[in-house]
NUROTOR-813290 format. One record per atom (N, C-alpha, C): atom name; x, y negated, z. Coordinates in nm, 4 decimals, m for minus. Example, Ala and Ser with C-alpha at 12.3 -4.5 7.8 and 13.67 -1.06 7.14 Angstrom:
BEGIN
<a->N	u->1.3190	v->0.5690	w->0.7800> .
<a->CA	u->1.2300	v->0.4500	w->0.7800> .
<a->C	u->1.3200	v->0.3300	w->0.7800> .
<a->N	u->1.2850	v->0.2250	w->0.7080> .
<a->CA	u->1.3670	v->0.1060	w->0.7140> .
<a->C	u->1.2900	v->m0.0030	w->0.7870> .
This chain:
BEGIN
<a->N	u->1.7186	v->m7.5237	w->m0.4849> .
<a->CA	u->1.5986	v->m7.4603	w->m0.4368> .
<a->C	u->1.6023	v->m7.3177	w->m0.3529> .
<a->N	u->1.5312	v->m7.2849	w->m0.3436> .
<a->CA	u->1.5616	v->m7.1674	w->m0.2433> .
<a->C	u->1.4759	v->m7.0373	w->m0.2855> .
<a->N	u->1.4115	v->m7.0451	w->m0.3869> .
<a->CA	u->1.3813	v->m6.9386	w->m0.4877> .
<a->C	u->1.4118	v->m6.9575	w->m0.5925> .
<a->N	u->1.3806	v->m6.8709	w->m0.6807> .
<a->CA	u->1.3845	v->m6.8599	w->m0.8096> .
<a->C	u->1.2706	v->m6.7713	w->m0.9071> .
<a->N	u->1.2252	v->m6.8136	w->m0.9964> .
<a->CA	u->1.1239	v->m6.7351	w->m1.1157> .
<a->C	u->1.1711	v->m6.7164	w->m1.2370> .
<a->N	u->1.1730	v->m6.5704	w->m1.2414> .
<a->CA	u->1.1918	v->m6.5268	w->m1.3807> .
<a->C	u->1.0921	v->m6.4681	w->m1.4498> .
<a->N	u->1.0623	v->m6.5054	w->m1.5405> .
<a->CA	u->0.9808	v->m6.4212	w->m1.6662> .
<a->C	u->1.0103	v->m6.3038	w->m1.6986> .
<a->N	u->0.9923	v->m6.1516	w->m1.6895> .
<a->CA	u->1.0252	v->m6.0172	w->m1.7585> .
<a->C	u->0.9189	v->m5.9658	w->m1.8266> .
<a->N	u->0.9302	v->m5.9272	w->m1.9164> .
<a->CA	u->0.8041	v->m5.8460	w->m1.9693> .
<a->C	u->0.6696	v->m5.8945	w->m1.9394> .
<a->N	u->0.5990	v->m5.9884	w->m1.9410> .
<a->CA	u->0.4605	v->m6.0608	w->m1.8852> .
<a->C	u->0.4645	v->m6.0361	w->m1.7511> .
<a->N	u->0.5682	v->m6.0075	w->m1.6600> .
<a->CA	u->0.5660	v->m5.9989	w->m1.5164> .
<a->C	u->0.6419	v->m6.1555	w->m1.4860> .
<a->N	u->0.6156	v->m6.1618	w->m1.3591> .
<a->CA	u->0.6919	v->m6.2898	w->m1.3208> .
<a->C	u->0.7490	v->m6.2256	w->m1.1600> .
<a->N	u->0.8557	v->m6.2347	w->m1.1777> .
<a->CA	u->0.9501	v->m6.2268	w->m1.0586> .
<a->C	u->1.0250	v->m6.3426	w->m0.9604> .
<a->N	u->0.9554	v->m6.2914	w->m0.8402> .
<a->CA	u->0.9889	v->m6.4378	w->m0.7611> .
<a->C	u->1.1086	v->m6.3851	w->m0.6852> .
<a->N	u->1.2193	v->m6.4495	w->m0.6310> .
<a->CA	u->1.3148	v->m6.4438	w->m0.5566> .
<a->C	u->1.3378	v->m6.5295	w->m0.4778> .
<a->N	u->1.3385	v->m6.4795	w->m0.3250> .
<a->CA	u->1.3367	v->m6.5886	w->m0.1939> .
<a->C	u->1.5060	v->m6.5441	w->m0.1610> .
<a->N	u->1.5316	v->m6.7210	w->m0.1975> .
<a->CA	u->1.6993	v->m6.6812	w->m0.1675> .
<a->C	u->1.7459	v->m6.7318	w->m0.0404> .
<a->N	u->1.6288	v->m6.7136	w->0.0634> .
<a->CA	u->1.6711	v->m6.8016	w->0.2267> .
<a->C	u->1.6218	v->m6.7071	w->0.3015> .
<a->N	u->1.7155	v->m6.7226	w->0.4052> .
<a->CA	u->1.6869	v->m6.6149	w->0.5357> .
<a->C	u->1.5478	v->m6.6510	w->0.5705> .
<a->N	u->1.5058	v->m6.7761	w->0.5671> .
<a->CA	u->1.3597	v->m6.8076	w->0.6149> .
<a->C	u->1.2981	v->m6.8640	w->0.5547> .
<a->N	u->1.1950	v->m6.8254	w->0.5102> .
<a->CA	u->1.0985	v->m6.8458	w->0.4400> .
<a->C	u->0.9692	v->m6.9193	w->0.5149> .
<a->N	u->0.9750	v->m7.0954	w->0.5078> .
<a->CA	u->0.9308	v->m7.1140	w->0.5938> .
<a->C	u->0.8339	v->m7.2520	w->0.5055> .
<a->N	u->0.7773	v->m7.3248	w->0.5810> .
<a->CA	u->0.7061	v->m7.4596	w->0.5339> .
<a->C	u->0.7886	v->m7.5200	w->0.4312> .
<a->N	u->0.8947	v->m7.5139	w->0.4818> .
<a->CA	u->1.0148	v->m7.6300	w->0.3773> .
<a->C	u->1.0191	v->m7.5473	w->0.2274> .
<a->N	u->0.9951	v->m7.4095	w->0.2026> .
<a->CA	u->0.9644	v->m7.3800	w->0.0463> .
<a->C	u->0.8336	v->m7.3301	w->0.0187> .
<a->N	u->0.7337	v->m7.3232	w->0.1195> .
<a->CA	u->0.6296	v->m7.2800	w->0.1073> .
<a->C	u->0.5276	v->m7.3270	w->m0.0423> .
<a->N	u->0.5475	v->m7.4963	w->0.0266> .
<a->CA	u->0.4618	v->m7.5849	w->m0.0578> .
<a->C	u->0.4908	v->m7.5641	w->m0.2217> .
<a->N	u->0.6111	v->m7.5924	w->m0.2280> .
<a->CA	u->0.6617	v->m7.5900	w->m0.3945> .
<a->C	u->0.6577	v->m7.4639	w->m0.4308> .
<a->N	u->0.6707	v->m7.3572	w->m0.4000> .
<a->CA	u->0.6727	v->m7.2134	w->m0.4310> .
<a->C	u->0.5270	v->m7.1703	w->m0.4600> .
<a->N	u->0.4438	v->m7.2220	w->m0.3708> .
<a->CA	u->0.3198	v->m7.1961	w->m0.4273> .
<a->C	u->0.2612	v->m7.2589	w->m0.5587> .
<a->N	u->0.2708	v->m7.3997	w->m0.5466> .
<a->CA	u->0.2839	v->m7.5106	w->m0.6402> .
<a->C	u->0.3218	v->m7.4257	w->m0.7561> .
<a->N	u->0.4288	v->m7.3914	w->m0.7663> .
<a->CA	u->0.5030	v->m7.3454	w->m0.8866> .
<a->C	u->0.4477	v->m7.2055	w->m0.9413> .
<a->N	u->0.4059	v->m7.1103	w->m0.8465> .
<a->CA	u->0.3486	v->m6.9746	w->m0.8570> .
<a->C	u->0.2027	v->m6.9859	w->m0.9427> .
<a->N	u->0.1576	v->m7.0569	w->m0.8544> .
<a->CA	u->m0.0214	v->m7.1305	w->m0.9282> .
<a->C	u->m0.0001	v->m7.1451	w->m1.0837> .
<a->N	u->0.1246	v->m7.2076	w->m1.0949> .
<a->CA	u->0.1098	v->m7.2985	w->m1.2922> .
<a->C	u->0.1609	v->m7.1617	w->m1.3102> .
<a->N	u->0.2330	v->m7.0735	w->m1.2944> .
<a->CA	u->0.3025	v->m6.9646	w->m1.4023> .
<a->C	u->0.2128	v->m6.8849	w->m1.3897> .
<a->N	u->0.1056	v->m6.8099	w->m1.3061> .
<a->CA	u->m0.0097	v->m6.7559	w->m1.2699> .
<a->C	u->m0.1082	v->m6.8075	w->m1.4120> .
<a->N	u->m0.1578	v->m6.9169	w->m1.4134> .
<a->CA	u->m0.2433	v->m6.9924	w->m1.4658> .
<a->C	u->m0.1906	v->m6.9664	w->m1.6026> .
<a->N	u->m0.0325	v->m6.9813	w->m1.6451> .
<a->CA	u->m0.0132	v->m6.9862	w->m1.7827> .
<a->C	u->m0.0004	v->m6.8487	w->m1.8521> .
<a->N	u->m0.0522	v->m6.7807	w->m1.7459> .
<a->CA	u->m0.0272	v->m6.6048	w->m1.8243> .
<a->C	u->0.0384	v->m6.5178	w->m1.7256> .
<a->N	u->0.1272	v->m6.5327	w->m1.6551> .
<a->CA	u->0.1509	v->m6.4512	w->m1.5738> .
<a->C	u->0.1368	v->m6.4117	w->m1.4317> .
<a->N	u->m0.0029	v->m6.3126	w->m1.4722> .
<a->CA	u->m0.0614	v->m6.2893	w->m1.3637> .
<a->C	u->m0.0322	v->m6.1987	w->m1.2642> .
<a->N	u->0.1117	v->m6.1337	w->m1.3362> .
<a->CA	u->0.1424	v->m6.0012	w->m1.2515> .
<a->C	u->0.2546	v->m6.0233	w->m1.2042> .
<a->N	u->0.2799	v->m6.0508	w->m1.0924> .
<a->CA	u->0.3820	v->m6.1220	w->m1.0154> .
<a->C	u->0.4165	v->m6.0313	w->m0.8914> .
<a->N	u->0.5801	v->m6.0287	w->m0.8858> .
<a->CA	u->0.6251	v->m5.9476	w->m0.7894> .
<a->C	u->0.7363	v->m6.0469	w->m0.6995> .
<a->N	u->0.7546	v->m6.0492	w->m0.5779> .
<a->CA	u->0.7854	v->m6.1288	w->m0.4785> .
<a->C	u->0.8888	v->m6.0650	w->m0.4063> .
<a->N	u->1.0690	v->m6.0725	w->m0.4394> .
<a->CA	u->1.1289	v->m6.0157	w->m0.3719> .
<a->C	u->1.1738	v->m6.1140	w->m0.2410> .
<a->N	u->1.1935	v->m6.0396	w->m0.1238> .
<a->CA	u->1.1913	v->m6.1084	w->0.0332> .
<a->C	u->1.3237	v->m6.0142	w->0.0871> .
<a->N	u->1.4136	v->m5.9856	w->m0.0305> .
<a->CA	u->1.4936	v->m5.8894	w->0.0370> .
<a->C	u->1.5914	v->m5.9721	w->0.1289> .
<a->N	u->1.6079	v->m6.1019	w->0.1146> .
<a->CA	u->1.6782	v->m6.1910	w->0.1675> .
<a->C	u->1.6285	v->m6.2164	w->0.2956> .
<a->N	u->1.5183	v->m6.2273	w->0.2848> .
<a->CA	u->1.4654	v->m6.2745	w->0.3953> .
<a->C	u->1.4742	v->m6.2230	w->0.5498> .
<a->N	u->1.4701	v->m6.2959	w->0.6681> .
<a->CA	u->1.4903	v->m6.2162	w->0.7940> .
<a->C	u->1.3451	v->m6.2591	w->0.8531> .
<a->N	u->1.2899	v->m6.3753	w->0.8080> .
<a->CA	u->1.1736	v->m6.4572	w->0.8749> .
<a->C	u->1.1092	v->m6.5169	w->0.7719> .
<a->N	u->0.9444	v->m6.5063	w->0.8188> .
<a->CA	u->0.8129	v->m6.5701	w->0.7560> .
<a->C	u->0.7219	v->m6.6453	w->0.8177> .
<a->N	u->0.7153	v->m6.7508	w->0.8258> .
<a->CA	u->0.6044	v->m6.8391	w->0.8709> .
<a->C	u->0.4772	v->m6.8224	w->0.8386> .
<a->N	u->0.3587	v->m6.8772	w->0.8974> .
<a->CA	u->0.2098	v->m6.8740	w->0.8697> .
<a->C	u->0.1750	v->m6.9108	w->0.7377> .
<a->N	u->0.3032	v->m7.0336	w->0.7080> .
<a->CA	u->0.2544	v->m7.1350	w->0.5823> .
<a->C	u->0.2928	v->m7.0408	w->0.4624> .
<a->N	u->0.4180	v->m6.9977	w->0.4715> .
<a->CA	u->0.4528	v->m6.8754	w->0.3465> .
<a->C	u->0.3644	v->m6.7742	w->0.3368> .
<a->N	u->0.3063	v->m6.6962	w->0.4124> .
<a->CA	u->0.2186	v->m6.6023	w->0.4275> .
<a->C	u->0.0945	v->m6.6433	w->0.3465> .
<a->N	u->0.0589	v->m6.7530	w->0.3728> .
<a->CA	u->m0.0552	v->m6.8218	w->0.3119> .
<a->C	u->m0.0405	v->m6.8374	w->0.1932> .
<a->N	u->0.0942	v->m6.8593	w->0.1623> .
<a->CA	u->0.1555	v->m6.9078	w->0.0033> .
<a->C	u->0.1137	v->m6.7753	w->m0.0744> .
<a->N	u->0.1618	v->m6.6542	w->0.0073> .
<a->CA	u->0.1556	v->m6.5335	w->m0.0783> .
<a->C	u->0.0458	v->m6.4872	w->m0.0823> .
<a->N	u->m0.0287	v->m6.5130	w->0.0102> .
<a->CA	u->m0.1996	v->m6.4601	w->m0.0155> .
<a->C	u->m0.2713	v->m6.5631	w->m0.1396> .
<a->N	u->m0.2663	v->m6.6761	w->m0.1350> .
<a->CA	u->m0.2963	v->m6.7319	w->m0.2102> .
<a->C	u->m0.2667	v->m6.7040	w->m0.3459> .
<a->N	u->m0.1376	v->m6.6573	w->m0.3933> .
<a->CA	u->m0.0828	v->m6.6163	w->m0.5092> .
<a->C	u->m0.1687	v->m6.4992	w->m0.5291> .
<a->N	u->m0.1764	v->m6.4009	w->m0.4187> .
<a->CA	u->m0.2749	v->m6.2792	w->m0.4371> .
<a->C	u->m0.3850	v->m6.3287	w->m0.5057> .
<a->N	u->m0.4637	v->m6.4037	w->m0.4671> .
<a->CA	u->m0.5998	v->m6.4094	w->m0.4825> .
<a->C	u->m0.5994	v->m6.4987	w->m0.6114> .
<a->N	u->m0.5232	v->m6.5597	w->m0.6687> .
<a->CA	u->m0.5268	v->m6.6436	w->m0.7893> .
<a->C	u->m0.4863	v->m6.5462	w->m0.9161> .
<a->N	u->m0.3811	v->m6.4318	w->m0.9002> .
<a->CA	u->m0.3193	v->m6.3631	w->m0.9646> .
<a->C	u->m0.4388	v->m6.2110	w->m0.9815> .
<a->N	u->m0.5141	v->m6.1833	w->m0.8976> .
<a->CA	u->m0.6468	v->m6.1273	w->m0.9037> .
<a->C	u->m0.7333	v->m6.1596	w->m0.9759> .
<a->N	u->m0.7815	v->m6.2889	w->m0.9657> .
<a->CA	u->m0.8556	v->m6.3524	w->m1.0654> .
<a->C	u->m0.7937	v->m6.3565	w->m1.1984> .
<a->N	u->m0.7003	v->m6.3211	w->m1.2253> .
<a->CA	u->m0.6693	v->m6.3352	w->m1.3609> .
<a->C	u->m0.6145	v->m6.2010	w->m1.3775> .
<a->N	u->m0.7146	v->m6.1280	w->m1.3478> .
<a->CA	u->m0.6826	v->m5.9548	w->m1.3737> .
<a->C	u->m0.5314	v->m5.9303	w->m1.3359> .
<a->N	u->m0.4403	v->m5.9586	w->m1.2561> .
<a->CA	u->m0.3063	v->m5.9232	w->m1.2203> .
<a->C	u->m0.3212	v->m5.8702	w->m1.1256> .
<a->N	u->m0.1969	v->m5.8950	w->m1.0291> .
<a->CA	u->m0.1530	v->m5.8114	w->m0.9046> .
<a->C	u->m0.0252	v->m5.9041	w->m0.8351> .
<a->N	u->m0.0198	v->m5.9061	w->m0.7171> .
<a->CA	u->0.1090	v->m5.9618	w->m0.6638> .
<a->C	u->0.1309	v->m5.8448	w->m0.5725> .
<a->N	u->0.2585	v->m5.8328	w->m0.5937> .
<a->CA	u->0.3377	v->m5.7101	w->m0.4971> .
<a->C	u->0.4533	v->m5.7528	w->m0.4484> .
<a->N	u->0.4721	v->m5.7181	w->m0.3161> .
<a->CA	u->0.5989	v->m5.7699	w->m0.2566> .
<a->C	u->0.6890	v->m5.6538	w->m0.2548> .
<a->N	u->0.8632	v->m5.6748	w->m0.2177> .
<a->CA	u->0.9497	v->m5.6205	w->m0.2584> .
<a->C	u->1.0478	v->m5.6348	w->m0.1230> .
<a->N	u->1.1132	v->m5.5596	w->m0.1031> .
<a->CA	u->1.2331	v->m5.5540	w->0.0062> .
<a->C	u->1.2428	v->m5.6435	w->0.1348> .
<a->N	u->1.0863	v->m5.5590	w->0.2157> .
<a->CA	u->1.0680	v->m5.6436	w->0.3292> .
<a->C	u->1.1699	v->m5.5967	w->0.4412> .
<a->N	u->1.2437	v->m5.6764	w->0.5142> .
<a->CA	u->1.3743	v->m5.6277	w->0.6059> .
<a->C	u->1.2360	v->m5.6129	w->0.7474> .
<a->N	u->1.3296	v->m5.5555	w->0.8601> .
<a->CA	u->1.2734	v->m5.5220	w->0.9615> .
<a->C	u->1.1531	v->m5.6277	w->1.0317> .
<a->N	u->1.2269	v->m5.7340	w->1.0737> .
<a->CA	u->1.1545	v->m5.8516	w->1.0873> .
<a->C	u->1.0350	v->m5.8805	w->1.0543> .
<a->N	u->1.0577	v->m5.8810	w->0.9348> .
<a->CA	u->0.9607	v->m5.9283	w->0.8128> .
<a->C	u->0.8218	v->m5.8388	w->0.8002> .
<a->N	u->0.8630	v->m5.7157	w->0.7783> .
<a->CA	u->0.7768	v->m5.5825	w->0.8107> .
<a->C	u->0.6849	v->m5.5981	w->0.9184> .
<a->N	u->0.7656	v->m5.6313	w->1.0505> .
<a->CA	u->0.6960	v->m5.6428	w->1.1636> .
<a->C	u->0.5772	v->m5.7633	w->1.1525> .
<a->N	u->0.6100	v->m5.8702	w->1.0727> .
<a->CA	u->0.5003	v->m5.9753	w->1.0724> .
<a->C	u->0.3876	v->m5.9319	w->0.9543> .
<a->N	u->0.4372	v->m5.8538	w->0.8898> .
<a->CA	u->0.3495	v->m5.8122	w->0.7706> .
<a->C	u->0.2226	v->m5.7201	w->0.8708> .
<a->N	u->0.3170	v->m5.6390	w->0.9570> .
<a->CA	u->0.1854	v->m5.5540	w->1.0537> .
<a->C	u->0.1297	v->m5.6181	w->1.1137> .
<a->N	u->0.1717	v->m5.7014	w->1.1904> .
<a->CA	u->0.1050	v->m5.7737	w->1.2763> .
<a->C	u->m0.0060	v->m5.8503	w->1.2719> .
<a->N	u->0.0216	v->m5.9089	w->1.1376> .
<a->CA	u->m0.0820	v->m5.9992	w->1.0475> .
<a->C	u->m0.1755	v->m5.9152	w->0.9553> .
<a->N	u->m0.1438	v->m5.7876	w->0.9449> .
<a->CA	u->m0.2252	v->m5.6902	w->0.8858> .
<a->C	u->m0.2377	v->m5.7094	w->0.7375> .
<a->N	u->m0.1108	v->m5.7807	w->0.6445> .
<a->CA	u->m0.1263	v->m5.7831	w->0.5403> .
<a->C	u->m0.0324	v->m5.6958	w->0.4714> .
<a->N	u->m0.0038	v->m5.5955	w->0.5220> .
<a->CA	u->0.0415	v->m5.4610	w->0.4301> .
<a->C	u->m0.0512	v->m5.3972	w->0.3856> .
<a->N	u->m0.2198	v->m5.4297	w->0.4430> .
<a->CA	u->m0.3277	v->m5.3898	w->0.4185> .
<a->C	u->m0.3656	v->m5.4158	w->0.2969> .
<a->N	u->m0.3396	v->m5.5452	w->0.2610> .
<a->CA	u->m0.3715	v->m5.6289	w->0.1077> .
<a->C	u->m0.2847	v->m5.6186	w->0.0403> .
<a->N	u->m0.1538	v->m5.5969	w->0.0409> .
<a->CA	u->m0.0157	v->m5.5855	w->m0.0452> .
<a->C	u->0.0269	v->m5.4608	w->m0.0816> .
<a->N	u->0.0651	v->m5.4399	w->m0.2114> .
<a->CA	u->0.1264	v->m5.3263	w->m0.2291> .
<a->C	u->0.2895	v->m5.4158	w->m0.2201> .
<a->N	u->0.3495	v->m5.2964	w->m0.0891> .
<a->CA	u->0.4732	v->m5.3060	w->m0.0919> .
<a->C	u->0.5985	v->m5.2133	w->m0.1306> .
<a->N	u->0.7024	v->m5.2709	w->m0.1859> .
<a->CA	u->0.7409	v->m5.1259	w->m0.2470> .
<a->C	u->0.9129	v->m5.1918	w->m0.2042> .
<a->N	u->1.0013	v->m5.0714	w->m0.2068> .
<a->CA	u->1.1516	v->m5.1038	w->m0.1363> .
<a->C	u->1.2429	v->m5.1571	w->m0.2788> .
<a->N	u->1.1949	v->m5.1581	w->m0.4094> .
<a->CA	u->1.2915	v->m5.2083	w->m0.5043> .
<a->C	u->1.1832	v->m5.2975	w->m0.6234> .
<a->N	u->1.2741	v->m5.3498	w->m0.6908> .
<a->CA	u->1.2008	v->m5.4250	w->m0.7917> .
<a->C	u->1.1478	v->m5.3323	w->m0.9150> .
<a->N	u->1.2212	v->m5.2592	w->m0.9701> .
<a->CA	u->1.1910	v->m5.1381	w->m1.0317> .
<a->C	u->1.0477	v->m5.1015	w->m0.9891> .
<a->N	u->1.0632	v->m4.9900	w->m0.8787> .
<a->CA	u->0.9327	v->m4.9302	w->m0.8181> .
<a->C	u->0.7513	v->m5.0514	w->m0.8511> .
<a->N	u->0.8118	v->m5.1627	w->m0.8169> .
<a->CA	u->0.7142	v->m5.2596	w->m0.8279> .
<a->C	u->0.7122	v->m5.2623	w->m0.9964> .
<a->N	u->0.7884	v->m5.2991	w->m1.0112> .
<a->CA	u->0.7525	v->m5.3131	w->m1.1928> .
<a->C	u->0.6589	v->m5.1892	w->m1.2374> .
<a->N	u->0.7156	v->m5.0642	w->m1.2032> .
<a->CA	u->0.6499	v->m4.9426	w->m1.2434> .
<a->C	u->0.5459	v->m4.9217	w->m1.2210> .
<a->N	u->0.4825	v->m4.9788	w->m1.1075> .
<a->CA	u->0.3516	v->m4.9500	w->m1.0287> .
<a->C	u->0.2626	v->m5.0435	w->m1.1255> .
<a->N	u->0.2934	v->m5.1335	w->m1.2146> .
<a->CA	u->0.1885	v->m5.2176	w->m1.2973> .
<a->C	u->0.1315	v->m5.1477	w->m1.3689> .
């Protein structure tokens, strides 16, 4: 599996353990994320510190997660954008809809 999900203090930490976050992992990650959110983990942190590339399917999975979490009175926050991934968030203007943090601790403190 190219990602890990850990439950911490009623928050869900999703760590992507791949250099490329693409369609290969986006489907299963999105499905797992939706189940966790439905089961009460509506505050989500996605750690992209290891990721150098994201494709549109992965970005779509993040947007779907954000929508689902906000419908459950939660939020989805992004951590650790590397320069190429940050550029993609800027190009797609997703930096406007996601709260983006440098560290997991900062994201946790923001809830």
